[in-house]
Structures are given as C-alpha cells and as structure tokens.
C-alpha positions as YAML, in Angstrom:
chain: A
units: angstrom
residues:
- id: 1
  name: UNK
  ca: [2.51, 30.05, 5.04]
- id: 2
  name: UNK
  ca: [5.14, 31.52, 2.70]
- id: 3
  name: UNK
  ca: [8.29, 31.67, 4.79]
- id: 4
  name: UNK
  ca: [11.23, 29.55, 3.70]
- id: 5
  name: UNK
  ca: [11.32, 26.23, 5.53]
- id: 6
  name: UNK
  ca: [14.63, 25.31, 7.11]
- id: 7
  name: UNK
  ca: [13.89, 22.17, 9.13]
- id: 8
  name: UNK
  ca: [11.61, 19.26, 8.20]
- id: 9
  name: UNK
  ca: [10.60, 15.94, 9.68]
- id: 10
  name: UNK
  ca: [9.95, 12.62, 7.93]
- id: 11
  name: UNK
  ca: [7.93, 9.70, 9.29]
- id: 12
  name: UNK
  ca: [6.39, 6.42, 8.20]
- id: 13
  name: UNK
  ca: [2.91, 5.58, 9.41]
- id: 14
  name: UNK
  ca: [0.33, 2.79, 9.16]
- id: 15
  name: UNK
  ca: [1.14, -0.52, 7.53]
- id: 16
  name: UNK
  ca: [4.69, -0.95, 6.26]
- id: 17
  name: UNK
  ca: [5.39, -1.44, 2.57]
- id: 18
  name: UNK
  ca: [8.55, -2.36, 0.62]
- id: 19
  name: UNK
  ca: [10.18, 0.82, -0.64]
- id: 20
  name: UNK
  ca: [9.54, 3.01, 2.41]
- id: 21
  name: UNK
  ca: [13.26, 3.05, 3.15]
- id: 22
  name: UNK
  ca: [14.00, 4.22, -0.38]
- id: 23
  name: UNK
  ca: [11.53, 7.08, 0.14]
- id: 24
  name: UNK
  ca: [13.12, 8.03, 3.48]
- id: 25
  name: UNK
  ca: [16.53, 8.03, 1.80]
- id: 26
  name: UNK
  ca: [15.30, 10.31, -0.99]
- id: 27
  name: UNK
  ca: [13.68, 12.77, 1.44]
- id: 28
  name: UNK
  ca: [16.78, 12.97, 3.64]
- id: 29
  name: UNK
  ca: [19.33, 13.38, 0.87]
- id: 30
  name: UNK
  ca: [17.22, 15.82, -1.16]
- id: 31
  name: UNK
  ca: [16.61, 17.88, 1.96]
- id: 32
  name: UNK
  ca: [20.29, 17.97, 2.85]
- id: 33
  name: UNK
  ca: [21.22, 18.86, -0.74]
- id: 34
  name: UNK
  ca: [18.82, 21.81, -0.57]
- id: 35
  name: UNK
  ca: [20.34, 23.03, 2.68]
- id: 36
  name: UNK
  ca: [17.58, 21.81, 5.00]
- id: 37
  name: UNK
  ca: [17.90, 20.09, 8.33]
- id: 38
  name: UNK
  ca: [16.03, 16.78, 8.31]
- id: 39
  name: UNK
  ca: [14.72, 15.02, 11.42]
- id: 40
  name: UNK
  ca: [13.68, 11.39, 11.46]
- id: 41
  name: UNK
  ca: [10.58, 10.67, 13.54]
- id: 42
  name: UNK
  ca: [10.27, 7.19, 15.02]
- id: 43
  name: UNK
  ca: [7.05, 5.13, 14.93]
- id: 44
  name: UNK
  ca: [4.91, 7.55, 12.98]
- id: 45
  name: UNK
  ca: [2.75, 10.07, 14.82]
- id: 46
  name: UNK
  ca: [3.49, 8.26, 18.06]
- id: 47
  name: UNK
  ca: [7.08, 9.46, 17.74]
- id: 48
  name: UNK
  ca: [5.94, 13.07, 17.61]
- id: 49
  name: UNK
  ca: [3.91, 12.62, 20.79]
- id: 50
  name: UNK
  ca: [6.83, 10.84, 22.49]
- id: 51
  name: UNK
  ca: [9.30, 13.45, 21.20]
- id: 52
  name: UNK
  ca: [11.25, 10.57, 19.66]
- id: 53
  name: UNK
  ca: [12.95, 12.54, 16.88]
- id: 54
  name: UNK
  ca: [16.58, 12.84, 15.80]
- id: 55
  name: UNK
  ca: [18.62, 14.74, 13.20]
- id: 56
  name: UNK
  ca: [19.52, 12.69, 10.13]
- id: 57
  name: UNK
  ca: [22.64, 12.91, 8.00]
- id: 58
  name: UNK
  ca: [23.49, 11.43, 4.63]
- id: 59
  name: UNK
  ca: [25.08, 8.42, 6.33]
- id: 60
  name: UNK
  ca: [21.87, 7.86, 8.30]
- id: 61
  name: UNK
  ca: [20.29, 6.48, 5.15]
- id: 62
  name: UNK
  ca: [23.29, 4.65, 3.70]
- id: 63
  name: UNK
  ca: [22.69, 1.07, 2.55]
- id: 64
  name: UNK
  ca: [18.91, 1.09, 3.09]
- id: 65
  name: UNK
  ca: [17.49, 1.46, -0.43]
- id: 66
  name: UNK
  ca: [17.37, -2.33, -0.85]
- id: 67
  name: UNK
  ca: [15.85, -3.08, 2.56]
- id: 68
  name: UNK
  ca: [12.19, -3.85, 3.23]
- id: 69
  name: UNK
  ca: [10.31, -2.47, 6.24]
- id: 70
  name: UNK
  ca: [11.22, 0.97, 7.52]
- id: 71
  name: UNK
  ca: [14.22, 2.12, 9.57]
- id: 72
  name: UNK
  ca: [11.96, 4.71, 11.22]
- id: 73
  name: UNK
  ca: [9.52, 1.99, 12.36]
- id: 74
  name: UNK
  ca: [5.80, 2.49, 12.08]
- id: 75
  name: UNK
  ca: [2.76, 2.43, 14.32]
- id: 76
  name: UNK
  ca: [-0.86, 3.45, 14.47]
- id: 77
  name: UNK
  ca: [-1.48, 6.20, 17.01]
- id: 78
  name: UNK
  ca: [-5.03, 6.66, 18.34]
- id: 79
  name: UNK
  ca: [-3.99, 9.58, 20.54]
- id: 80
  name: UNK
  ca: [-3.09, 11.63, 17.46]
- id: 81
  name: UNK
  ca: [-6.72, 11.53, 16.35]
- id: 82
  name: UNK
  ca: [-7.74, 13.57, 19.39]
- id: 83
  name: UNK
  ca: [-7.44, 17.35, 19.63]
- id: 84
  name: UNK
  ca: [-5.35, 17.00, 22.79]
- id: 85
  name: UNK
  ca: [-2.99, 14.59, 21.07]
- id: 86
  name: UNK
  ca: [-2.47, 16.83, 18.06]
- id: 87
  name: UNK
  ca: [-1.88, 19.85, 20.31]
- id: 88
  name: UNK
  ca: [0.81, 17.97, 22.18]
- id: 89
  name: UNK
  ca: [2.35, 16.85, 18.89]
- id: 90
  name: UNK
  ca: [2.46, 20.42, 17.61]
- id: 91
  name: UNK
  ca: [4.14, 21.64, 20.79]
- id: 92
  name: UNK
  ca: [6.82, 18.98, 20.41]
- id: 93
  name: UNK
  ca: [7.46, 19.93, 16.79]
- id: 94
  name: UNK
  ca: [7.70, 23.61, 17.67]
- id: 95
  name: UNK
  ca: [10.18, 22.81, 20.43]
- id: 96
  name: UNK
  ca: [12.34, 21.07, 17.81]
- id: 97
  name: UNK
  ca: [11.94, 23.84, 15.27]
- id: 98
  name: UNK
  ca: [10.38, 21.50, 12.71]
- id: 99
  name: UNK
  ca: [8.42, 23.54, 10.15]
- id: 100
  name: UNK
  ca: [7.13, 20.90, 7.74]
- id: 101
  name: UNK
  ca: [6.40, 17.17, 7.61]
- id: 102
  name: UNK
  ca: [6.73, 14.45, 4.99]
- id: 103
  name: UNK
  ca: [4.38, 11.59, 5.79]
- id: 104
  name: UNK
  ca: [4.94, 8.22, 4.10]
- id: 105
  name: UNK
  ca: [1.82, 6.10, 4.54]
- id: 106
  name: UNK
  ca: [-1.76, 5.45, 3.45]
- id: 107
  name: UNK
  ca: [-5.13, 7.13, 3.65]
- id: 108
  name: UNK
  ca: [-5.41, 6.95, 7.46]
- id: 109
  name: UNK
  ca: [-2.04, 8.66, 7.80]
- id: 110
  name: UNK
  ca: [-3.07, 11.35, 5.33]
- id: 111
  name: UNK
  ca: [-6.34, 12.03, 7.15]
- id: 112
  name: UNK
  ca: [-4.33, 12.71, 10.30]
- id: 113
  name: UNK
  ca: [-1.95, 14.96, 8.38]
- id: 114
  name: UNK
  ca: [-4.83, 16.93, 6.86]
- id: 115
  name: UNK
  ca: [-6.44, 17.59, 10.25]
- id: 116
  name: UNK
  ca: [-3.09, 18.46, 11.80]
- id: 117
  name: UNK
  ca: [-2.17, 20.90, 9.05]
- id: 118
  name: UNK
  ca: [-5.56, 22.62, 9.12]
- id: 119
  name: UNK
  ca: [-5.42, 23.16, 12.88]
- id: 120
  name: UNK
  ca: [-1.83, 24.40, 13.19]
- id: 121
  name: UNK
  ca: [-0.92, 25.71, 9.72]
- id: 122
  name: UNK
  ca: [1.90, 23.19, 9.46]
- id: 123
  name: UNK
  ca: [2.82, 22.17, 5.89]
- id: 124
  name: UNK
  ca: [2.43, 18.43, 5.26]
- id: 125
  name: UNK
  ca: [3.30, 16.42, 2.16]
- id: 126
  name: UNK
  ca: [2.06, 12.86, 1.69]
- id: 127
  name: UNK
  ca: [3.91, 10.05, -0.06]
- id: 128
  name: UNK
  ca: [1.65, 7.04, -0.76]
- id: 129
  name: UNK
  ca: [3.33, 4.05, 0.88]
- id: 130
  name: UNK
  ca: [0.81, 1.21, 0.82]
- id: 131
  name: UNK
  ca: [0.77, -2.18, -0.89]
- id: 132
  name: UNK
  ca: [-2.96, -1.84, -1.67]
- id: 133
  name: UNK
  ca: [-2.68, 0.79, -4.46]
- id: 134
  name: UNK
  ca: [-5.87, 2.36, -3.15]
- id: 135
  name: UNK
  ca: [-5.05, 6.08, -3.35]
- id: 136
  name: UNK
  ca: [-6.55, 8.46, -5.91]
- id: 137
  name: UNK
  ca: [-3.93, 10.61, -7.60]
- id: 138
  name: UNK
  ca: [-1.26, 8.03, -8.45]
- id: 139
  name: UNK
  ca: [-1.09, 5.12, -10.85]
- id: 140
  name: UNK
  ca: [1.01, 3.22, -8.32]
- id: 141
  name: UNK
  ca: [1.80, 3.35, -4.62]
- id: 142
  name: UNK
  ca: [5.08, 2.39, -3.00]
- id: 143
  name: UNK
  ca: [5.17, -1.33, -2.23]
- id: 144
  name: UNK
  ca: [2.41, -2.49, -4.57]
- id: 145
  name: UNK
  ca: [4.72, -3.84, -7.26]
- id: 146
  name: UNK
  ca: [6.81, -5.79, -4.75]
- id: 147
  name: UNK
  ca: [3.74, -7.19, -2.99]
- id: 148
  name: UNK
  ca: [2.23, -8.35, -6.27]
- id: 149
  name: UNK
  ca: [5.47, -10.03, -7.33]
- id: 150
  name: UNK
  ca: [5.65, -11.77, -3.94]
- id: 151
  name: UNK
  ca: [2.10, -13.02, -4.41]
- id: 152
  name: UNK
  ca: [2.80, -14.15, -7.98]
- id: 153
  name: UNK
  ca: [5.85, -16.13, -6.89]
- id: 154
  name: UNK
  ca: [3.84, -17.88, -4.16]
- id: 155
  name: UNK
  ca: [0.85, -18.60, -6.42]
- id: 156
  name: UNK
  ca: [3.11, -20.05, -9.12]
- id: 157
  name: UNK
  ca: [4.44, -22.53, -6.57]
- id: 158
  name: UNK
  ca: [0.94, -23.36, -5.40]
- id: 159
  name: UNK
  ca: [-0.07, -24.09, -9.00]
- id: 160
  name: UNK
  ca: [2.63, -26.78, -9.16]
- id: 161
  name: UNK
  ca: [1.14, -28.72, -6.25]
- id: 162
  name: UNK
  ca: [-2.41, -28.05, -7.46]
- id: 163
  name: UNK
  ca: [-1.47, -29.62, -10.79]
- id: 164
  name: UNK
  ca: [0.12, -32.63, -9.10]
- id: 165
  name: UNK
  ca: [-3.07, -33.43, -7.16]
- id: 166
  name: UNK
  ca: [-5.83, -32.03, -9.43]
- id: 167
  name: UNK
  ca: [-6.95, -29.67, -6.70]
- id: 168
  name: UNK
  ca: [-8.91, -26.48, -6.40]
- id: 169
  name: UNK
  ca: [-6.83, -23.91, -4.51]
- id: 170
  name: UNK
  ca: [-8.35, -20.78, -3.01]
- id: 171
  name: UNK
  ca: [-5.58, -18.27, -2.37]
- id: 172
  name: UNK
  ca: [-6.20, -15.23, -0.20]
- id: 173
  name: UNK
  ca: [-4.09, -12.12, -0.73]
- id: 174
  name: UNK
  ca: [-4.15, -8.81, 1.10]
- id: 175
  name: UNK
  ca: [-6.69, -6.14, 0.20]
- id: 176
  name: UNK
  ca: [-9.28, -5.31, 2.84]
- id: 177
  name: UNK
  ca: [-10.84, -2.45, 0.86]
- id: 178
  name: UNK
  ca: [-9.10, -2.72, -2.51]
- id: 179
  name: UNK
  ca: [-8.64, -5.69, -4.83]
- id: 180
  name: UNK
  ca: [-5.66, -4.61, -6.90]
- id: 181
  name: UNK
  ca: [-3.21, -7.18, -5.50]
- id: 182
  name: UNK
  ca: [-5.74, -9.93, -6.19]
- id: 183
  name: UNK
  ca: [-6.52, -8.56, -9.66]
- id: 184
  name: UNK
  ca: [-2.92, -8.21, -10.82]
- id: 185
  name: UNK
  ca: [-1.56, -11.39, -9.25]
- id: 186
  name: UNK
  ca: [-4.59, -13.38, -10.40]
- id: 187
  name: UNK
  ca: [-4.24, -12.32, -14.03]
- id: 188
  name: UNK
  ca: [-0.48, -12.90, -13.93]
- id: 189
  name: UNK
  ca: [-0.90, -16.47, -12.65]
- id: 190
  name: UNK
  ca: [-3.84, -17.52, -14.81]
- id: 191
  name: UNK
  ca: [-6.43, -17.69, -12.04]
- id: 192
  name: UNK
  ca: [-9.85, -19.07, -13.01]
- id: 193
  name: UNK
  ca: [-11.59, -16.39, -11.02]
- id: 194
  name: UNK
  ca: [-10.65, -13.33, -8.98]
- id: 195
  name: UNK
  ca: [-12.80, -12.03, -6.13]
- id: 196
  name: UNK
  ca: [-12.37, -8.42, -5.05]
- id: 197
  name: UNK
  ca: [-14.22, -5.99, -2.75]
- id: 198
  name: UNK
  ca: [-15.12, -3.68, -5.65]
- id: 199
  name: UNK
  ca: [-17.34, -6.29, -7.35]
- id: 200
  name: UNK
  ca: [-20.02, -8.64, -6.05]
- id: 201
  name: UNK
  ca: [-19.52, -12.28, -7.06]
- id: 202
  name: UNK
  ca: [-22.47, -14.61, -7.63]
- id: 203
  name: UNK
  ca: [-21.51, -17.81, -5.77]
- id: 204
  name: UNK
  ca: [-23.83, -19.97, -7.87]
- id: 205
  name: UNK
  ca: [-22.37, -18.61, -11.08]
- id: 206
  name: UNK
  ca: [-18.87, -19.26, -9.73]
- id: 207
  name: UNK
  ca: [-19.67, -22.86, -8.81]
- id: 208
  name: UNK
  ca: [-21.38, -23.48, -12.15]
- id: 209
  name: UNK
  ca: [-18.24, -22.23, -13.89]
- id: 210
  name: UNK
  ca: [-16.05, -24.63, -11.90]
- id: 211
  name: UNK
  ca: [-18.39, -27.56, -12.62]
- id: 212
  name: UNK
  ca: [-18.38, -26.73, -16.33]
- id: 213
  name: UNK
  ca: [-14.58, -26.75, -16.32]
- id: 214
  name: UNK
  ca: [-14.62, -30.10, -14.52]
- id: 215
  name: UNK
  ca: [-16.72, -31.57, -17.33]
- id: 216
  name: UNK
  ca: [-14.06, -30.40, -19.77]
- id: 217
  name: UNK
  ca: [-11.45, -32.20, -17.64]
- id: 218
  name: UNK
  ca: [-9.93, -28.94, -16.46]
- id: 219
  name: UNK
  ca: [-9.18, -30.15, -12.94]
- id: 220
  name: UNK
  ca: [-6.57, -27.61, -11.82]
- id: 221
  name: UNK
  ca: [-8.26, -24.40, -10.70]
- id: 222
  name: UNK
  ca: [-6.96, -21.37, -8.84]
- id: 223
  name: UNK
  ca: [-9.22, -18.78, -7.24]
- id: 224
  name: UNK
  ca: [-7.48, -15.62, -6.02]
- id: 225
  name: UNK
  ca: [-9.43, -13.81, -3.32]
- id: 226
  name: UNK
  ca: [-8.83, -10.41, -1.73]
- id: 227
  name: UNK
  ca: [-9.25, -10.60, 2.04]
- id: 228
  name: UNK
  ca: [-12.02, -8.01, 1.86]
- id: 229
  name: UNK
  ca: [-14.17, -9.78, -0.72]
- id: 230
  name: UNK
  ca: [-17.90, -10.06, -0.08]
- id: 231
  name: UNK
  ca: [-17.73, -13.62, 1.26]
- id: 232
  name: UNK
  ca: [-15.34, -12.86, 4.12]
- id: 233
  name: UNK
  ca: [-12.13, -14.27, 2.70]
- id: 234
  name: UNK
  ca: [-10.86, -17.61, 1.45]
- id: 235
  name: UNK
  ca: [-12.04, -19.76, 4.36]
- id: 236
  name: UNK
  ca: [-15.66, -18.65, 4.04]
- id: 237
  name: UNK
  ca: [-15.57, -19.00, 0.27]
- id: 238
  name: UNK
  ca: [-14.21, -22.54, 0.64]
- id: 239
  name: UNK
  ca: [-17.12, -23.51, 2.90]
- id: 240
  name: UNK
  ca: [-19.65, -22.17, 0.41]
- id: 241
  name: UNK
  ca: [-18.06, -24.04, -2.50]
- id: 242
  name: UNK
  ca: [-17.89, -27.31, -0.53]
- id: 243
  name: UNK
  ca: [-21.57, -27.01, 0.31]
- id: 244
  name: UNK
  ca: [-22.52, -26.64, -3.35]
- id: 245
  name: UNK
  ca: [-19.82, -28.80, -4.95]
- id: 246
  name: UNK
  ca: [-18.52, -31.33, -2.37]
- id: 247
  name: UNK
  ca: [-16.71, -33.30, -5.05]
- id: 248
  name: UNK
  ca: [-13.91, -30.76, -5.39]
- id: 249
  name: UNK
  ca: [-10.65, -31.46, -3.56]
- id: 250
  name: UNK
  ca: [-10.34, -27.95, -2.14]
- id: 251
  name: UNK
  ca: [-7.46, -26.32, -0.29]
- id: 252
  name: UNK
  ca: [-7.06, -22.82, 1.18]
- id: 253
  name: UNK
  ca: [-3.82, -20.86, 1.30]
- id: 254
  name: UNK
  ca: [-3.64, -17.44, 3.01]
- id: 255
  name: UNK
  ca: [-0.50, -15.54, 2.01]
- id: 256
  name: UNK
  ca: [-0.83, -12.93, 4.76]
- id: 257
  name: UNK
  ca: [2.01, -10.67, 5.84]
- id: 258
  name: UNK
  ca: [4.59, -12.30, 3.58]
- id: 259
  name: UNK
  ca: [3.33, -9.77, 1.02]
- id: 260
  name: UNK
  ca: [4.56, -6.84, 3.12]
- id: 261
  name: UNK
  ca: [8.14, -8.02, 3.50]
- id: 262
  name: UNK
  ca: [11.17, -8.49, 1.31]
- id: 263
  name: UNK
  ca: [13.51, -6.34, -0.69]
- id: 264
  name: UNK
  ca: [11.63, -3.78, -2.82]
- id: 265
  name: UNK
  ca: [11.56, -4.29, -6.56]
- id: 266
  name: UNK
  ca: [13.44, -2.00, -8.93]
- id: 267
  name: UNK
  ca: [10.13, -0.34, -9.81]
- id: 268
  name: UNK
  ca: [9.32, 0.44, -6.16]
- id: 269
  name: UNK
  ca: [12.83, 1.78, -5.48]
- id: 270
  name: UNK
  ca: [12.62, 4.19, -8.40]
- id: 271
  name: UNK
  ca: [9.04, 5.18, -7.57]
- id: 272
  name: UNK
  ca: [9.96, 5.90, -3.94]
- id: 273
  name: UNK
  ca: [13.04, 7.86, -4.96]
- id: 274
  name: UNK
  ca: [11.08, 10.09, -7.34]
- id: 275
  name: UNK
  ca: [8.33, 10.68, -4.80]
- id: 276
  name: UNK
  ca: [10.74, 11.44, -1.95]
- id: 277
  name: UNK
  ca: [12.59, 13.99, -4.07]
- id: 278
  name: UNK
  ca: [9.32, 15.59, -5.22]
- id: 279
  name: UNK
  ca: [8.00, 15.83, -1.64]
- id: 280
  name: UNK
  ca: [10.93, 17.98, -0.54]
- id: 281
  name: UNK
  ca: [10.67, 20.14, -3.66]
- id: 282
  name: UNK
  ca: [6.99, 20.69, -2.78]
- id: 283
  name: UNK
  ca: [7.91, 22.08, 0.64]
- id: 284
  name: UNK
  ca: [10.56, 24.34, -0.87]
- id: 285
  name: UNK
  ca: [8.14, 25.64, -3.52]
- id: 286
  name: UNK
  ca: [5.37, 26.40, -1.02]
- id: 287
  name: UNK
  ca: [3.14, 23.64, -2.42]
- id: 288
  name: UNK
  ca: [1.62, 22.31, 0.78]
- id: 289
  name: UNK
  ca: [-0.88, 19.69, 1.93]
- id: 290
  name: UNK
  ca: [-0.72, 17.53, -1.17]
- id: 291
  name: UNK
  ca: [0.07, 13.92, -1.93]
- id: 292
  name: UNK
  ca: [2.83, 13.23, -4.42]
- id: 293
  name: UNK
  ca: [1.76, 10.85, -7.17]
- id: 294
  name: UNK
  ca: [2.87, 9.50, -10.53]
- id: 295
  name: UNK
  ca: [0.32, 9.55, -13.36]
- id: 296
  name: UNK
  ca: [1.33, 8.54, -16.89]
- id: 297
  name: UNK
  ca: [4.95, 8.67, -15.67]
- id: 298
  name: UNK
  ca: [4.62, 12.35, -14.68]
- id: 299
  name: UNK
  ca: [4.82, 13.68, -11.12]
- id: 300
  name: UNK
  ca: [1.47, 15.13, -10.05]
- id: 301
  name: UNK
  ca: [0.15, 16.61, -6.82]
- id: 302
  name: UNK
  ca: [-3.28, 15.84, -5.35]
- id: 303
  name: UNK
  ca: [-4.73, 17.71, -2.36]
- id: 304
  name: UNK
  ca: [-4.65, 15.46, 0.70]
- id: 305
  name: UNK
  ca: [-8.39, 15.74, 1.29]
- id: 306
  name: UNK
  ca: [-9.09, 14.56, -2.26]
- id: 307
  name: UNK
  ca: [-6.56, 11.74, -2.07]
- id: 308
  name: UNK
  ca: [-8.20, 10.24, 1.03]
- id: 309
  name: UNK
  ca: [-11.79, 10.65, -0.18]
- id: 310
  name: UNK
  ca: [-11.46, 9.17, -3.64]
- id: 311
  name: UNK
  ca: [-10.36, 5.70, -4.71]
- id: 312
  name: UNK
  ca: [-9.10, 4.29, -7.98]
- id: 313
  name: UNK
  ca: [-11.80, 2.67, -10.08]
- id: 314
  name: UNK
  ca: [-11.53, -0.94, -11.19]
- id: 315
  name: UNK
  ca: [-12.37, -1.12, -14.87]
- id: 316
  name: UNK
  ca: [-14.85, -3.79, -15.97]
- id: 317
  name: UNK
  ca: [-12.38, -4.62, -18.73]
- id: 318
  name: UNK
  ca: [-10.03, -6.15, -16.15]
- id: 319
  name: UNK
  ca: [-12.62, -8.71, -15.10]
- id: 320
  name: UNK
  ca: [-13.57, -9.37, -18.72]
- id: 321
  name: UNK
  ca: [-9.91, -10.23, -19.37]
- id: 322
  name: UNK
  ca: [-9.96, -12.68, -16.45]
- id: 323
  name: UNK
  ca: [-13.09, -14.42, -17.78]
- id: 324
  name: UNK
  ca: [-11.78, -14.72, -21.33]
- id: 325
  name: UNK
  ca: [-8.26, -15.89, -20.49]
- id: 326
  name: UNK
  ca: [-9.42, -18.44, -17.92]
- id: 327
  name: UNK
  ca: [-11.89, -20.13, -20.26]
...
C-alpha cells in the first residue's frame, strides 16, 4: 500500500499503563500537524466493532500528558480474534474512511494488529504500552518506569515496618510472564532475593540463605517476587518457607494494581511522546506493520510479528548483582 494516508485511528488495548495518554496526545497532535484527520477509538478493538469512534482535535488531548490510565479506555476483545469479528471491524473502518491504525498496547494487541493487517492490507503501527517491559525491539516500554517507581516507593515503606519488627517480608509485584519489575525494584530496594519467571529458584537454597543470614543477626529480609514466578506467587512461597523455616516471622504483601495507576514519570512521558510522534511518521513514510521502539536512545522499528514472538533476555549478571549486594 503506497497511497498517501489521510485519516488514521488511534486506540489503546490490553492492560493500561501510565503514559498511554501522553502517547495518544503525541499521535493526535503529530497527525494534525501533518495534515491528517485523527479518530480516537474507544475501548480498543471493541470500539472498532461497536463503531465507537470520533474525530479528535488538538484540544481533545489538552491537559492529559500528566494523567494515568487512558482517556480512550481499554478492553480485551475476544470477538476481534475471530475472522468474523475482524471482517466487521474492517467494514466499520472503511465506512469511516480510516486508512491506518496506531495501536498502543502489548503483545496480545500486536498479534491482533498483525492478523488484521495481513487480512485487509490495513497499515498498523504498534506502540509498546505495557508495564512489564516484555517486548523485543525496545529497551523500555511505556509505563515500566512509573510502575517500578511505584513499587520502589511501596517496598521502601514496607522495609521500615520490617525493620521495626525484625520480619521477613515477601512482596509480590506484577509480572506474569516477565520479571523486570521485580528485578529492578528488588535491586533498587536492597532485596535479599528476587524471584522471576525467567529463572528457576531452588527453595532449599533460598531457605538456607535466609537461615545463614539469621545466624549473622541479619533479621530484616525482603524477598521480591514476580507474580508469575515458579512457585505461584508470594502466598505459595510463604507457605513453602514456613514449612522449612517456621521460626521466621513472615508477612506477605501483594502490591497488585497500584502499580498500573498514578501520574506517569518524566521518563515515561518523554518516551511516549517520542514513540507517538514516530508512529505517525511511520504511516506517512509508508513504513507499515512495525512496532516503534527505543534502543540505545535511538528510535528503531521492529516488525510486529518479530516483536510479539521474541522477548528480552534477562542477563545472568543481574542476578549476580542481587546475590553480591544482598550478602
């Protein structure tokens, strides 16, 4: 498809992440600057199926760069994953004259975009909006920095009460398939151990380490656990530790959806703004079906099918750092 695009749509899909509004703002204002018409699509792919789309102006995105969540709302749409659903969605876009889409979301959203684009030759550009930082092709994803800082602030407060009572706290952060929030927040808060889906943890080795620290009178211990770790989260890990070391005064704290909310950090606002601008430029330059990413502070483009198939690797050096600094 090489014709000049005149009208585009923007949507947010999947789990929300701080900075999505900044990305929407960048897409809308860059599009308008370039002479495009920009339509906002409500509730992700569900909004296409429901024909819930509206033209956006510069004022439509005023005063949103600092807001968490997404003004376009978000949802997961099972109907879009059927051929019938995608056909209906395409018909609705054609009726609106929308010739390209910018999708702000994660790997599930990009899989849908890839299928949709292949079937109907509709240009799609992905912007990685996910707190998990689990997309290949970008050093960071929108919302990760804010989520980590939220977790760090909470864990710092938990350490105060852990110190007051000489307790072992097991803190669960988000990360069903990726452990980056746990890894970064754990290192930043001096956690004794960090459990992530990418690495298998030996429970006996973990307990032995805690007992050894107890002998050295190190009674305040923090374990940061990604929800998708091999033990099934903080509650299950707590049960295993109590069975093997009942002497520990153990508490569990699950941070949950607090990590998704709040005003985006400066880093996430800038990241989202750069990616939103680049997404529109992609459509104008006939660079289609890619995800916009930032690698070594440069804007790069990764084919959608590659972005959803590959994941970032967790270096063994990260876990070595944890072990050394927590000793």
